[in-house]
RODO-436211 format. One record per residue: residue in one letter; residue number from 1; x, y, z of N, C-alpha, C, CB in turn. Coordinates in nm, 3 decimals. Glycine has a CB too. Layout:
+--------+-----+---------+---------+---------+---------+---------+---------+---------+---------+---------+---------+---------+---------+
! residu ! num !      nx !      ny !      nz !     cax !     cay !     caz !      cx !      cy !      cz !     cbx !     cby !     cbz !
+--------+-----+---------+---------+---------+---------+---------+---------+---------+---------+---------+---------+---------+---------+
!      a ! NUM !       X !       Y !       Z !       X !       Y !       Z !       X !       Y !       Z !       X !       Y !       Z !
...
+--------+-----+---------+---------+---------+---------+---------+---------+---------+---------+---------+---------+---------+---------+
END
This chain:
+--------+-----+---------+---------+---------+---------+---------+---------+---------+---------+---------+---------+---------+---------+
! residu ! num !      nx !      ny !      nz !     cax !     cay !     caz !      cx !      cy !      cz !     cbx !     cby !     cbz !
+--------+-----+---------+---------+---------+---------+---------+---------+---------+---------+---------+---------+---------+---------+
!      m !   1 !  -2.524 !   3.122 !  -1.098 !  -2.513 !   2.964 !  -1.123 !  -2.646 !   2.968 !  -1.243 !  -2.546 !   2.845 !  -0.951 !
!      t !   2 !  -2.617 !   2.847 !  -1.289 !  -2.721 !   2.823 !  -1.430 !  -2.811 !   2.680 !  -1.359 !  -2.604 !   2.771 !  -1.622 !
!      t !   3 !  -2.927 !   2.647 !  -1.451 !  -2.971 !   2.526 !  -1.442 !  -3.012 !   2.482 !  -1.549 !  -3.051 !   2.511 !  -1.363 !
!      g !   4 !  -3.042 !   2.400 !  -1.588 !  -3.187 !   2.320 !  -1.677 !  -3.067 !   2.267 !  -1.800 !  -3.366 !   2.469 !  -1.761 !
!      p !   5 !  -3.144 !   2.227 !  -1.907 !  -3.058 !   2.178 !  -2.001 !  -2.918 !   2.276 !  -2.079 !  -3.161 !   2.136 !  -2.100 !
!      w !   6 !  -2.845 !   2.170 !  -2.060 !  -2.714 !   2.262 !  -2.156 !  -2.688 !   2.225 !  -2.282 !  -2.568 !   2.253 !  -2.102 !
!      r !   7 !  -2.722 !   2.086 !  -2.316 !  -2.715 !   2.033 !  -2.449 !  -2.870 !   2.060 !  -2.521 !  -2.669 !   1.864 !  -2.440 !
!      p !   8 !  -2.824 !   1.977 !  -2.640 !  -2.944 !   1.992 !  -2.731 !  -2.982 !   1.858 !  -2.718 !  -2.922 !   2.044 !  -2.887 !
!      i !   9 !  -3.129 !   1.923 !  -2.670 !  -3.260 !   1.795 !  -2.632 !  -3.359 !   1.742 !  -2.725 !  -3.363 !   1.844 !  -2.526 !
!      g !  10 !  -3.369 !   1.653 !  -2.759 !  -3.444 !   1.594 !  -2.861 !  -3.585 !   1.473 !  -2.800 !  -3.316 !   1.516 !  -2.956 !
!      i !  11 !  -3.702 !   1.493 !  -2.866 !  -3.804 !   1.327 !  -2.818 !  -3.806 !   1.256 !  -2.961 !  -4.017 !   1.356 !  -2.754 !
!      d !  12 !  -3.746 !   1.127 !  -2.963 !  -3.800 !   1.032 !  -3.042 !  -3.897 !   0.941 !  -2.978 !  -3.701 !   0.963 !  -3.096 !
!      s !  13 !  -3.968 !   0.880 !  -3.110 !  -4.137 !   0.857 !  -3.109 !  -4.068 !   0.705 !  -3.151 !  -4.276 !   0.968 !  -3.244 !
!      y !  14 !  -4.150 !   0.609 !  -3.162 !  -4.124 !   0.430 !  -3.216 !  -4.210 !   0.369 !  -3.173 !  -3.999 !   0.341 !  -3.172 !
!      t !  15 !  -4.250 !   0.290 !  -3.283 !  -4.352 !   0.165 !  -3.259 !  -4.280 !   0.076 !  -3.216 !  -4.430 !   0.106 !  -3.373 !
!      s !  16 !  -4.128 !   0.037 !  -3.253 !  -4.065 !  -0.072 !  -3.168 !  -3.893 !  -0.020 !  -3.178 !  -4.103 !  -0.250 !  -3.242 !
!      a !  17 !  -3.829 !  -0.061 !  -3.080 !  -3.709 !  -0.039 !  -3.020 !  -3.662 !  -0.136 !  -2.962 !  -3.708 !   0.050 !  -2.943 !
!      v !  18 !  -3.457 !  -0.167 !  -3.037 !  -3.402 !  -0.248 !  -2.959 !  -3.368 !  -0.198 !  -2.833 !  -3.307 !  -0.297 !  -3.015 !
!      s !  19 !  -3.343 !  -0.301 !  -2.762 !  -3.320 !  -0.306 !  -2.596 !  -3.210 !  -0.422 !  -2.606 !  -3.479 !  -0.354 !  -2.485 !
!      d !  20 !  -3.139 !  -0.401 !  -2.465 !  -3.033 !  -0.507 !  -2.424 !  -2.961 !  -0.618 !  -2.554 !  -3.118 !  -0.604 !  -2.306 !
!      l !  21 !  -2.887 !  -0.486 !  -2.637 !  -2.809 !  -0.547 !  -2.730 !  -2.702 !  -0.665 !  -2.673 !  -2.738 !  -0.434 !  -2.799 !
!      r !  22 !  -2.657 !  -0.780 !  -2.732 !  -2.525 !  -0.880 !  -2.632 !  -2.498 !  -0.967 !  -2.783 !  -2.603 !  -1.022 !  -2.441 !
!      c !  23 !  -2.349 !  -0.940 !  -2.791 !  -2.300 !  -1.057 !  -2.874 !  -2.192 !  -1.040 !  -2.796 !  -2.287 !  -1.058 !  -3.041 !
!      a !  24 !  -2.196 !  -1.250 !  -2.808 !  -2.131 !  -1.369 !  -2.709 !  -2.012 !  -1.387 !  -2.809 !  -2.239 !  -1.533 !  -2.674 !
!      i !  25 !  -1.895 !  -1.364 !  -2.767 !  -1.814 !  -1.428 !  -2.910 !  -1.670 !  -1.576 !  -2.832 !  -1.694 !  -1.227 !  -3.018 !
!      q !  26 !  -1.706 !  -1.671 !  -2.911 !  -1.574 !  -1.770 !  -2.858 !  -1.541 !  -1.786 !  -2.970 !  -1.586 !  -1.914 !  -2.774 !
!      v !  27 !  -1.374 !  -1.748 !  -2.933 !  -1.266 !  -1.790 !  -3.036 !  -1.237 !  -1.932 !  -2.985 !  -1.121 !  -1.688 !  -3.040 !
!      k !  28 !  -1.226 !  -2.012 !  -3.070 !  -1.143 !  -2.160 !  -3.083 !  -1.039 !  -2.160 !  -3.096 !  -1.162 !  -2.242 !  -3.173 !
!      e !  29 !  -0.971 !  -2.296 !  -3.031 !  -0.841 !  -2.310 !  -3.080 !  -0.754 !  -2.280 !  -3.193 !  -0.832 !  -2.395 !  -3.075 !
!      d !  30 !  -0.809 !  -2.306 !  -3.270 !  -0.793 !  -2.332 !  -3.428 !  -0.793 !  -2.169 !  -3.478 !  -0.942 !  -2.439 !  -3.507 !
!      l !  31 !  -0.846 !  -2.085 !  -3.384 !  -0.861 !  -1.926 !  -3.393 !  -0.986 !  -1.896 !  -3.507 !  -0.698 !  -1.848 !  -3.450 !
!      s !  32 !  -1.106 !  -2.020 !  -3.519 !  -1.216 !  -1.926 !  -3.592 !  -1.304 !  -1.938 !  -3.469 !  -1.294 !  -1.983 !  -3.756 !
!      l !  33 !  -1.405 !  -1.870 !  -3.491 !  -1.493 !  -1.809 !  -3.388 !  -1.627 !  -1.874 !  -3.437 !  -1.492 !  -1.634 !  -3.383 !
!      q !  34 !  -1.711 !  -1.839 !  -3.344 !  -1.850 !  -1.900 !  -3.320 !  -1.924 !  -1.749 !  -3.236 !  -1.838 !  -2.076 !  -3.203 !
!      a !  35 !  -2.046 !  -1.677 !  -3.286 !  -2.044 !  -1.605 !  -3.225 !  -2.228 !  -1.578 !  -3.191 !  -1.948 !  -1.512 !  -3.286 !
!      d !  36 !  -2.268 !  -1.527 !  -3.105 !  -2.426 !  -1.545 !  -3.091 !  -2.462 !  -1.418 !  -3.040 !  -2.480 !  -1.667 !  -2.991 !
!      i !  37 !  -2.576 !  -1.351 !  -3.098 !  -2.619 !  -1.201 !  -3.071 !  -2.779 !  -1.228 !  -3.056 !  -2.574 !  -1.080 !  -3.211 !
!      t !  38 !  -2.788 !  -1.149 !  -2.919 !  -2.961 !  -1.140 !  -2.876 !  -2.936 !  -0.997 !  -2.857 !  -3.037 !  -1.238 !  -2.715 !
!      f !  39 !  -3.108 !  -1.006 !  -2.884 !  -3.158 !  -0.853 !  -2.830 !  -3.270 !  -0.850 !  -2.769 !  -3.180 !  -0.751 !  -2.932 !
!      d !  40 !  -3.372 !  -0.793 !  -2.697 !  -3.498 !  -0.764 !  -2.719 !  -3.538 !  -0.639 !  -2.744 !  -3.560 !  -0.801 !  -2.633 !
!      v !  41 !  -3.670 !  -0.635 !  -2.765 !  -3.750 !  -0.513 !  -2.876 !  -3.859 !  -0.480 !  -2.803 !  -3.810 !  -0.566 !  -3.040 !
!      r !  42 !  -3.893 !  -0.379 !  -2.743 !  -3.999 !  -0.276 !  -2.669 !  -4.086 !  -0.262 !  -2.813 !  -3.919 !  -0.099 !  -2.593 !
!      g !  43 !  -4.202 !  -0.250 !  -2.739 !  -4.319 !  -0.190 !  -2.869 !  -4.388 !  -0.280 !  -2.918 !  -4.262 !  -0.127 !  -3.003 !
!      q !  44 !  -4.430 !  -0.258 !  -3.055 !  -4.475 !  -0.352 !  -3.135 !  -4.361 !  -0.482 !  -3.146 !  -4.508 !  -0.278 !  -3.270 !
!      k !  45 !  -4.418 !  -0.627 !  -3.140 !  -4.336 !  -0.710 !  -3.136 !  -4.335 !  -0.830 !  -3.248 !  -4.346 !  -0.746 !  -3.016 !
!      d !  46 !  -4.495 !  -0.796 !  -3.307 !  -4.542 !  -0.919 !  -3.389 !  -4.505 !  -0.901 !  -3.514 !  -4.686 !  -0.948 !  -3.389 !
!      g !  47 !  -4.427 !  -1.036 !  -3.572 !  -4.410 !  -0.997 !  -3.704 !  -4.305 !  -0.886 !  -3.761 !  -4.530 !  -0.958 !  -3.735 !
!      i !  48 !  -4.246 !  -0.872 !  -3.701 !  -4.123 !  -0.796 !  -3.720 !  -3.975 !  -0.820 !  -3.748 !  -4.117 !  -0.744 !  -3.632 !
!      k !  49 !  -3.895 !  -0.816 !  -3.875 !  -3.797 !  -0.869 !  -3.891 !  -3.689 !  -0.767 !  -3.850 !  -3.797 !  -0.920 !  -4.014 !
!      a !  50 !  -3.585 !  -0.799 !  -3.823 !  -3.432 !  -0.752 !  -3.811 !  -3.336 !  -0.808 !  -3.881 !  -3.383 !  -0.763 !  -3.689 !
!      t !  51 !  -3.265 !  -0.666 !  -3.918 !  -3.131 !  -0.718 !  -3.979 !  -2.996 !  -0.680 !  -3.874 !  -3.110 !  -0.639 !  -4.142 !
!      y !  52 !  -2.894 !  -0.785 !  -3.930 !  -2.788 !  -0.743 !  -3.847 !  -2.675 !  -0.739 !  -3.921 !  -2.768 !  -0.822 !  -3.736 !
!      r !  53 !  -2.565 !  -0.655 !  -3.944 !  -2.474 !  -0.680 !  -3.965 !  -2.328 !  -0.659 !  -3.880 !  -2.491 !  -0.642 !  -4.055 !
!      v !  54 !  -2.221 !  -0.722 !  -3.903 !  -2.087 !  -0.685 !  -3.843 !  -2.022 !  -0.603 !  -3.941 !  -1.996 !  -0.808 !  -3.807 !
!      i !  55 !  -1.957 !  -0.490 !  -3.943 !  -1.832 !  -0.413 !  -3.992 !  -1.694 !  -0.423 !  -3.978 !  -1.840 !  -0.314 !  -3.959 !
!      d !  56 !  -1.650 !  -0.488 !  -4.067 !  -1.481 !  -0.456 !  -4.038 !  -1.411 !  -0.275 !  -3.996 !  -1.401 !  -0.506 !  -4.209 !
!      p !  57 !  -1.326 !  -0.280 !  -3.914 !  -1.299 !  -0.182 !  -3.898 !  -1.193 !  -0.100 !  -3.972 !  -1.290 !  -0.192 !  -3.801 !
!      d !  58 !  -1.129 !  -0.180 !  -4.035 !  -1.035 !  -0.112 !  -4.152 !  -1.092 !  -0.102 !  -4.292 !  -0.902 !  -0.194 !  -4.171 !
!      e !  59 !  -1.151 !  -0.204 !  -4.304 !  -1.229 !  -0.188 !  -4.493 !  -1.370 !  -0.133 !  -4.491 !  -1.257 !  -0.365 !  -4.589 !
!      k !  60 !  -1.428 !  -0.107 !  -4.405 !  -1.616 !  -0.071 !  -4.388 !  -1.661 !  -0.130 !  -4.462 !  -1.688 !   0.067 !  -4.413 !
!      k !  61 !  -1.640 !  -0.292 !  -4.452 !  -1.702 !  -0.360 !  -4.549 !  -1.751 !  -0.471 !  -4.412 !  -1.594 !  -0.417 !  -4.699 !
!      s !  62 !  -1.894 !  -0.535 !  -4.507 !  -1.991 !  -0.641 !  -4.349 !  -1.855 !  -0.783 !  -4.377 !  -2.268 !  -0.733 !  -4.409 !
!      l !  63 !  -1.841 !  -0.804 !  -4.263 !  -1.815 !  -0.905 !  -4.195 !  -1.888 !  -1.037 !  -4.230 !  -1.833 !  -0.867 !  -4.075 !
!      v !  64 !  -2.039 !  -1.014 !  -4.195 !  -2.129 !  -1.110 !  -4.193 !  -2.245 !  -1.021 !  -4.165 !  -2.100 !  -1.226 !  -4.095 !
!      e !  65 !  -2.340 !  -1.056 !  -4.248 !  -2.498 !  -0.966 !  -4.255 !  -2.614 !  -1.059 !  -4.285 !  -2.505 !  -0.842 !  -4.390 !
!      g !  66 !  -2.733 !  -1.058 !  -4.191 !  -2.794 !  -1.142 !  -4.240 !  -2.944 !  -1.100 !  -4.178 !  -2.729 !  -1.278 !  -4.211 !
!      e !  67 !  -3.048 !  -1.161 !  -4.199 !  -3.217 !  -1.122 !  -4.122 !  -3.263 !  -1.217 !  -4.012 !  -3.355 !  -1.136 !  -4.242 !
!      v !  68 !  -3.326 !  -1.187 !  -3.919 !  -3.364 !  -1.291 !  -3.811 !  -3.534 !  -1.183 !  -3.820 !  -3.231 !  -1.300 !  -3.619 !
!      t !  69 !  -3.645 !  -1.299 !  -3.742 !  -3.721 !  -1.282 !  -3.750 !  -3.800 !  -1.291 !  -3.565 !  -3.739 !  -1.353 !  -3.867 !
!      l !  70 !  -3.812 !  -1.194 !  -3.503 !  -3.849 !  -1.206 !  -3.358 !  -3.924 !  -1.339 !  -3.296 !  -3.938 !  -1.090 !  -3.332 !
!      a !  71 !  -3.914 !  -1.370 !  -3.241 !  -4.025 !  -1.449 !  -3.122 !  -4.022 !  -1.386 !  -3.010 !  -3.994 !  -1.602 !  -3.075 !
!      d !  72 !  -4.138 !  -1.415 !  -2.955 !  -4.192 !  -1.321 !  -2.804 !  -4.076 !  -1.212 !  -2.772 !  -4.208 !  -1.439 !  -2.637 !
!      g !  73 !  -4.091 !  -1.143 !  -2.885 !  -4.019 !  -1.015 !  -2.865 !  -3.855 !  -1.016 !  -2.861 !  -4.070 !  -0.959 !  -2.733 !
!      r !  74 !  -3.796 !  -1.130 !  -2.910 !  -3.616 !  -1.144 !  -2.877 !  -3.610 !  -1.200 !  -3.010 !  -3.539 !  -1.262 !  -2.728 !
!      g !  75 !  -3.499 !  -1.101 !  -3.032 !  -3.458 !  -1.181 !  -3.190 !  -3.297 !  -1.224 !  -3.156 !  -3.467 !  -1.047 !  -3.363 !
!      k !  76 !  -3.247 !  -1.318 !  -3.241 !  -3.121 !  -1.427 !  -3.196 !  -3.059 !  -1.458 !  -3.351 !  -3.190 !  -1.602 !  -3.103 !
!      a !  77 !  -2.934 !  -1.438 !  -3.341 !  -2.864 !  -1.497 !  -3.469 !  -2.743 !  -1.550 !  -3.451 !  -2.844 !  -1.405 !  -3.571 !
!      s !  78 !  -2.662 !  -1.630 !  -3.479 !  -2.559 !  -1.699 !  -3.445 !  -2.475 !  -1.668 !  -3.631 !  -2.614 !  -1.882 !  -3.377 !
!      f !  79 !  -2.347 !  -1.654 !  -3.595 !  -2.259 !  -1.656 !  -3.710 !  -2.088 !  -1.708 !  -3.667 !  -2.266 !  -1.492 !  -3.774 !
!      k !  80 !  -2.050 !  -1.782 !  -3.796 !  -1.936 !  -1.815 !  -3.799 !  -1.835 !  -1.780 !  -3.859 !  -1.939 !  -1.891 !  -3.811 !
!      s !  81 !  -1.678 !  -1.789 !  -3.845 !  -1.587 !  -1.724 !  -3.883 !  -1.477 !  -1.794 !  -3.892 !  -1.575 !  -1.629 !  -3.821 !
!      k !  82 !  -1.407 !  -1.832 !  -4.013 !  -1.323 !  -1.908 !  -3.991 !  -1.171 !  -1.854 !  -4.037 !  -1.369 !  -2.023 !  -4.047 !
!      v !  83 !  -1.081 !  -1.887 !  -3.987 !  -0.911 !  -1.816 !  -3.988 !  -0.930 !  -1.716 !  -4.096 !  -0.760 !  -1.935 !  -4.037 !
!      g !  84 !  -0.836 !  -1.587 !  -4.042 !  -0.838 !  -1.534 !  -4.170 !  -0.978 !  -1.407 !  -4.216 !  -0.845 !  -1.678 !  -4.260 !
!      e !  85 !  -1.089 !  -1.452 !  -4.154 !  -1.174 !  -1.334 !  -4.182 !  -1.168 !  -1.282 !  -4.118 !  -1.279 !  -1.326 !  -4.203 !
!      h !  86 !  -1.151 !  -1.273 !  -3.987 !  -1.172 !  -1.198 !  -3.851 !  -1.002 !  -1.160 !  -3.801 !  -1.268 !  -1.315 !  -3.722 !
!      k !  87 !  -0.995 !  -1.036 !  -3.757 !  -0.871 !  -0.982 !  -3.721 !  -0.934 !  -1.042 !  -3.547 !  -0.834 !  -0.781 !  -3.771 !
!      l !  88 !  -0.802 !  -1.065 !  -3.492 !  -0.834 !  -1.057 !  -3.310 !  -0.746 !  -0.919 !  -3.267 !  -0.755 !  -1.228 !  -3.202 !
!      w !  89 !  -0.823 !  -0.914 !  -3.145 !  -0.807 !  -0.792 !  -3.101 !  -0.701 !  -0.868 !  -2.958 !  -0.977 !  -0.697 !  -3.071 !
!      y !  90 !  -0.573 !  -0.774 !  -2.964 !  -0.449 !  -0.796 !  -2.871 !  -0.424 !  -0.722 !  -2.795 !  -0.342 !  -0.806 !  -2.915 !
!      p !  91 !  -0.334 !  -0.733 !  -2.656 !  -0.343 !  -0.615 !  -2.580 !  -0.210 !  -0.527 !  -2.648 !  -0.333 !  -0.651 !  -2.404 !
!      v !  92 !  -0.212 !  -0.399 !  -2.551 !  -0.121 !  -0.289 !  -2.602 !   0.000 !  -0.366 !  -2.586 !  -0.123 !  -0.140 !  -2.521 !
!      g !  93 !   0.093 !  -0.348 !  -2.689 !   0.228 !  -0.408 !  -2.695 !   0.252 !  -0.511 !  -2.762 !   0.273 !  -0.439 !  -2.589 !
!      y !  94 !   0.115 !  -0.611 !  -2.783 !   0.110 !  -0.745 !  -2.847 !   0.107 !  -0.730 !  -3.013 !  -0.027 !  -0.825 !  -2.791 !
!      g !  95 !   0.019 !  -0.650 !  -3.047 !  -0.054 !  -0.640 !  -3.187 !  -0.198 !  -0.523 !  -3.159 !  -0.115 !  -0.827 !  -3.240 !
!      a !  96 !  -0.260 !  -0.526 !  -3.279 !  -0.321 !  -0.480 !  -3.294 !  -0.494 !  -0.458 !  -3.207 !  -0.287 !  -0.512 !  -3.389 !
!      q !  97 !  -0.555 !  -0.374 !  -3.190 !  -0.665 !  -0.346 !  -3.133 !  -0.765 !  -0.348 !  -3.234 !  -0.658 !  -0.231 !  -3.062 !
!      p !  98 !  -0.860 !  -0.383 !  -3.355 !  -0.939 !  -0.365 !  -3.449 !  -1.084 !  -0.401 !  -3.342 !  -0.897 !  -0.462 !  -3.591 !
!      l !  99 !  -1.161 !  -0.280 !  -3.364 !  -1.279 !  -0.305 !  -3.326 !  -1.383 !  -0.320 !  -3.430 !  -1.309 !  -0.216 !  -3.243 !
!      y ! 100 !  -1.460 !  -0.402 !  -3.432 !  -1.554 !  -0.420 !  -3.509 !  -1.702 !  -0.335 !  -3.463 !  -1.561 !  -0.568 !  -3.516 !
!      t ! 101 !  -1.788 !  -0.299 !  -3.551 !  -1.960 !  -0.244 !  -3.549 !  -2.060 !  -0.330 !  -3.567 !  -1.998 !  -0.147 !  -3.656 !
!      l ! 102 !  -2.163 !  -0.357 !  -3.469 !  -2.252 !  -0.438 !  -3.477 !  -2.340 !  -0.335 !  -3.506 !  -2.274 !  -0.530 !  -3.371 !
!      e ! 103 !  -2.432 !  -0.395 !  -3.580 !  -2.580 !  -0.280 !  -3.604 !  -2.647 !  -0.354 !  -3.667 !  -2.576 !  -0.131 !  -3.692 !
!      v ! 104 !  -2.765 !  -0.347 !  -3.549 !  -2.933 !  -0.417 !  -3.580 !  -3.021 !  -0.318 !  -3.628 !  -3.018 !  -0.479 !  -3.438 !
!      t ! 105 !  -3.105 !  -0.336 !  -3.734 !  -3.197 !  -0.249 !  -3.761 !  -3.344 !  -0.304 !  -3.758 !  -3.162 !  -0.195 !  -3.882 !
!      l ! 106 !  -3.424 !  -0.236 !  -3.720 !  -3.564 !  -0.280 !  -3.714 !  -3.624 !  -0.210 !  -3.820 !  -3.637 !  -0.255 !  -3.581 !
!      k ! 107 !  -3.720 !  -0.323 !  -3.918 !  -3.758 !  -0.258 !  -4.053 !  -3.644 !  -0.071 !  -4.067 !  -3.981 !  -0.229 !  -4.037 !
!      e ! 108 !  -3.723 !   0.010 !  -4.158 !  -3.662 !   0.113 !  -4.162 !  -3.610 !   0.238 !  -4.046 !  -3.727 !   0.147 !  -4.240 !
!      d ! 109 !  -3.638 !   0.173 !  -3.940 !  -3.640 !   0.253 !  -3.830 !  -3.480 !   0.284 !  -3.787 !  -3.728 !   0.177 !  -3.715 !
!      k ! 110 !  -3.440 !   0.354 !  -3.671 !  -3.313 !   0.390 !  -3.633 !  -3.248 !   0.272 !  -3.631 !  -3.302 !   0.461 !  -3.510 !
!      e ! 111 !  -3.146 !   0.263 !  -3.647 !  -3.042 !   0.116 !  -3.608 !  -2.984 !   0.151 !  -3.488 !  -2.903 !   0.074 !  -3.721 !
!      v ! 112 !  -2.968 !   0.047 !  -3.424 !  -2.903 !   0.095 !  -3.306 !  -2.738 !  -0.042 !  -3.328 !  -3.044 !   0.076 !  -3.130 !
!      s ! 113 !  -2.640 !   0.027 !  -3.310 !  -2.507 !  -0.048 !  -3.286 !  -2.457 !  -0.077 !  -3.167 !  -2.410 !   0.010 !  -3.336 !
!      m ! 114 !  -2.302 !  -0.126 !  -3.150 !  -2.183 !  -0.142 !  -3.073 !  -2.101 !  -0.196 !  -3.086 !  -2.185 !  -0.169 !  -2.992 !
!      t ! 115 !  -1.981 !  -0.120 !  -3.028 !  -1.863 !  -0.205 !  -3.077 !  -1.800 !  -0.332 !  -3.014 !  -1.761 !  -0.122 !  -3.082 !
!      i ! 116 !  -1.787 !  -0.414 !  -3.093 !  -1.735 !  -0.563 !  -3.048 !  -1.557 !  -0.598 !  -3.057 !  -1.820 !  -0.678 !  -3.161 !
!      d ! 117 !  -1.491 !  -0.675 !  -2.986 !  -1.346 !  -0.686 !  -3.043 !  -1.387 !  -0.862 !  -3.007 !  -1.181 !  -0.581 !  -2.943 !
!      i ! 118 !  -1.233 !  -0.876 !  -3.065 !  -1.259 !  -1.019 !  -3.124 !  -1.146 !  -1.121 !  -3.046 !  -1.236 !  -1.018 !  -3.310 !
!      r ! 119 !  -1.113 !  -1.150 !  -2.902 !  -1.016 !  -1.173 !  -2.805 !  -1.025 !  -1.337 !  -2.815 !  -1.050 !  -1.097 !  -2.651 !
!      y ! 120 !  -0.895 !  -1.379 !  -2.808 !  -0.862 !  -1.524 !  -2.779 !  -0.839 !  -1.539 !  -2.622 !  -0.727 !  -1.573 !  -2.864 !
+--------+-----+---------+---------+---------+---------+---------+---------+---------+---------+---------+---------+---------+---------+
END
């Protein structure tokens, strides 16, 4: 029987780190969308700016990007997209399942990302 770590391990240190990253997407009847991004920050929280961007799955370009200043250790951003600027996710057999990547970066620190889809 073997015990102990079987994968490489490492120690990360930070002054600030993104936690609890969320993206709520509402697709309207005309197929435009409204998205709200929220996240919390651990560690140093004063005077920090964060950048965010949503990356298109096929073309690897930014659908939207921006910068937000944190308030009380929480970041909030919103964006809208018109019909044709984004691709909808469909169930298997009904169409494509494009998955976008949402990235949030504090200063020049390591980025945090999550995969999102746009469903009607």
